[in-house]
N, C-alpha and C positions, 0 to 999 in steps of 0.2 A: 335487764332494765326494770327498775322499781315501778310499781303501779302508783298512779296519782289520781286521787279523787278530790276534785275541787269541792264537791258537796260535803265530804267528810271534813276537809279543812275549814270550810265555812261553819259547819256545825260546832266544831271545837272552838273556833274563834268566837262565835256568838255566846256559847256557854261560858267561856273564860271571861269575855268582856262583861257579860251580864253579872257575873259573880264578883269581879274585882275591878269594875270600871273606875271606881273612885281613885284608888292609888295609881292605876295606870294613866288616867287622865291627868292626875297631878304631876306625874313624871313628864308627860308630853307637854303640859302647859308650862312647867317651870324650865325645862331643858330644851324644848323645841320651839314652842309658840312665842314665849316672852322674848328670848334673844332675837328671834326674827322680827317681832314687833318693834323692838328697839332699833333694829337694823333699818326698817322702813321708816320709822318715825324720825330718825336722826340723819337720814340720808341727805347729803347736800343736793339742793335742787339745781345747782350750777357749779361745775368743778372750780370755777374761778371766783365764786361768791364767798362771802363770809358766813353764810348760813350753815346750819347743820354742824357736824363735827369737823368738817374739812376732810379732804380725801384721805390723808394719812391716817388719822384716827378712825375714820369710817372703815378703812381697809383692815385695821386692827380689830375693830368690832366684828367685821365680817369673818375673820379667822376665829374669833371667840365663839361666834354664833355657830359656825360650822362644827367646831369641836364639841360644843355643848349638844348640838343636834345629834351628832354621832353617838355621844355617851347616852343620851336619852333613848335613842333607837336601840342601842345595844342592851340597855337595861330592860326595856320592854321585851325584847327578844329573849333575854335570859330568863325572865319570869314566865314568858309564854312557853318556854321549853322545859320548865320545871327544874332548872338548874339552881335556882334560888327562890325562896319564898318570902324574903324580907327585902323591902325596897332599898335600904341602906347597903345591904350586902350585894344586891344586884348592881347598884351604881358603882360600888367599889370594884366588883369584878369587871364592869364595863370600862372603868378607867384603866385597869391593868391590861385589858385587851385592846385599848384604843390605838397604840402605836402600830401594830400590824394591820389593823383595819384601815387606819388612816393612810398607811403606805399603799394598800391596795386601791383605795379611792384615788390617791394621787397618781398612781400608775394609769388608771382608767382616764383620769382627768387630763393627763399629759397626752395620751393617745387621742382624746377628743380635740384638744387644742391643735395638735399636728394635723388632724383631719380638716379642721376648720381653715387652717392656714393654707393647706394645699388646695382646697376647693376655692377659697377666696382668690388665690393666685390664678387658678384656671379661669375664674370668672372675671379676672382683672378688677378686683375690688380692693381698694386701699384701706388700711386700718381706720383712717378717719371717717371713711364712708360707713363703716360698721357702727361707729359711735353716733353719727348723725347723718343718716342717709338723706339725700336730696332727691329731687324729681328724677335726675339722671341715673342715680344709683339705686333707687328704691326697688325697682324690678329685680335687679341682680341680687340685692341683699335678700329680698323675699325668696328668690330661687335658692340662694345659699342656705337659708334657714330650713327650707323644705328638704333640700338634699341632705343636710346634716341630720334632720329628724328621721328621714327614711333610712339612712345608713346606720344611725346610732340606735334606733329602736330595737332591732334584733339583738344587738350586743347588750343593750340594757336588760332585756328579758333574760338572756343567757347568764347575766351577772347579778341578777336580782337576789340571789341567795348568798351573796358575799357577807352580809351582816350576820345571819345565823351561823354560817361557817366560821367566821371570825370570832363569834361569841363562844362557840362550843368546842371547836377543834383547835389544838395547839399548832396552828399553821402560820407561816410568814406571809407577807404580801403576795408574792407570786403564787404560792400554794393556795391561798384563799381564792384568787382569781381562777386558777385552774380547776379547783374543786367545785366551785359554783358552775363553771362551764360544763364539767362532767356530769354533775347531778341533774342539770336541766336538759341534758341530751334526750331527745325524743318527746319532750313535753312542751315544745315551743308554743304551739297554737293554743293549748289549754291555758298556759301562763299568760300569754298575750291577751287572750279573751277576758280572763278574770281581771287583769290589770286595767284594760281599757274600760271595762264595765264599772269598776270602782272609781276610776278617774272621772268617768261620765257622771256618775252619781254625785261625786264631790262638786263638780262644776255646776250641776243643776242646783244643788243645795246652796252653794255659795251665791249663785245668781239670784235665787228666790229670796233667801234670807237677807242677802245684801241689799236687794231692792226694797224689801219691806222695812228693814232697819234704816236704810237711807232715807226713805220717805218719812218715817217717824222722827228721825233726827232733824230732818229739814223743817218739819212742822214745829218741833219743840225748841231747837237750838240754832237752826240755820243750815244752809247747805254744807255738806262735808267737803272740805278742801284740805290739801296737804298742809299739816302743821296746826290746823285749828282743832278745837275740842271735838266737834262732831266727826271730823276726819279721824282723830285718834280713837274715838269710841268705835267707829266702824272698823278700824284696823283690829281693835281688840276682839270684836265679834267674829271677824274672819279668822283671827288667830285661834279662838276657841274652837271653831269648826274644824280648822286644820289640825288642831291637837286631837280632837275626837277621831278624825280620819286617820291620823298617824297611829293611834292605838289599834284601830281595826286593821289597817293595811299591814302594819308591822307584825301583829299577831298572826294574820293570815299567812304571811310569808314564812314566819317561823313554823307554823303547822304544816305548810307545804314541805319545808325542809325536813321536818320530822318524818314525814312519809318517805321522801326520796332517800334520806340518809339511812333509814332502816334501823339496825341495831345500835348504830353510833349516836342516835338521837334519843331524846326523852320520849316516852310513850304518851305523855300528856302533861299539862301544867300540874303543879303540885297543889297543896292545900291553899286555903285562903291566904292572901298576901298580907303580911304584917308590915309595920313601919319601922 
């Protein structure tokens, strides 16, 4: 079993992000944050209303945002592993590796949906209750979400290396899932700990910055609400924070993969990233 040092992965991540944060942030902003901003800004407030894009077009936008986010994450991973030093080349490589990675994500997604359906049936929760829980079903829906989180969290940790595996190794969907599972064997608690710590930091930053920006926007432009200008500006700020977090987290996962994959991974990021 390969040795894993979270401190080493963090040091490599900090050095890489410090040196090349500009192009990395640009990738995350353009391919991850902005599509998700559009997804939130254009979401219908009511499935039967005429507002937003309508459920059909919004579902199409959801697919585009998911694909774009995968390409962005793969591009950052490719650069963090030193397989490319040019942004355009990294994005091109990511597009070529998108089909097997998407296949692996869909496999995991289908498994998660099956789990949710089984647990919902056991708790006697109808599909409409999941969409709009009332007083009678709120407790059971809350229990369902808790159970799904507790069951899926260990699997998510075991499969967190799917992106670097898919980026670097010529593997298909099933092989990507199996390889990530094998690489993380014996390192569950370390990986869970660093993931929870980074997520906690993100939540604190989002809460603090969101509160400060929300107060300033309220004083200058009015209270942020869905669809108005202050609300859109607040979404943009949160998107920028999420983009920065994506750079750090994706690079960290890539450097963890580099340690656990050993000779099959890059020893470190290459030279300064070009455009």
